[in-house]
N, C-alpha and C positions, 0 to 999 in steps of 0.2 A: 429586428435582428434576424438574420438568416437562421433557419432551423438547425442546420448543420453546426454552425458556430455555437448556438445555444446548447446543443447536445454535447459538443466538445467541452464547453466550459463546465457544464454540470458533471460530465464524466471526470474532468480534471479535479474538480472539488471532491467528488466521492473517492477517487483514487488517492488523492493526497491525504484525505481523512483516514482511509484504510491503512495506508503505508505508515503514517505517523502513529496511529493507534497501535498497530502491530509492533512497531519499533519500541514504543513506550512500554508495552507489556513484556516484550522480550528483555528489554533493558532492566526492568524491575526484577524479573526472574533471575537474570544473570547476577545482579547485585546481591540478591538474597542468597543465592547459592554461594557466591564468593564470600559473603559474610559468614555463612554456615561452616564452610570448610577453611576459612581464614586464608584465602588465596586472592590473587589479583583477578579482577572482574574481566572476563573475556568471553566472547561468543564461541560456542563449540560448533562442530560441523553441522549438526542438525539445525541449530538456530540460524546459522548462516544460510543454510538451504531454505529454511522457512522465509527468511528475509528476502532472499533472491526471488523466490516464487511470488511473494506478495508484491514485490517491486515490479516484476514483469506483468503481473495482473493489473497493477495500478497504471502501468504505462499503456496497456491495451484498452483500458476503459474509455479514454477520450475518443479515439477513432471509432470504437464500437458504438458509443453513444451518439457520435456525430452521424454515423451511417444510419442508425436506428431512427434518429430524429428526422433526418433527411428523407428516409424511406416512408415514415408514417405521416409527417406533416409537410413535406417538401413537394 
């Protein structure tokens, strides 16, 4: 397998894990806060910003890992 493809796949896996983990943690906090205040569960501005940031980071990981793997082993 070409090193760049291998790096991209590894980066995709790590990025997906980080995005999914962050979403699950934020979702848990939102649900607990909604239960505490007896309101509908919804993300606030800060949590949307955190999710957008981790999503952008997760999307940059595959190209970054592909470039790094190509540069080191290619």
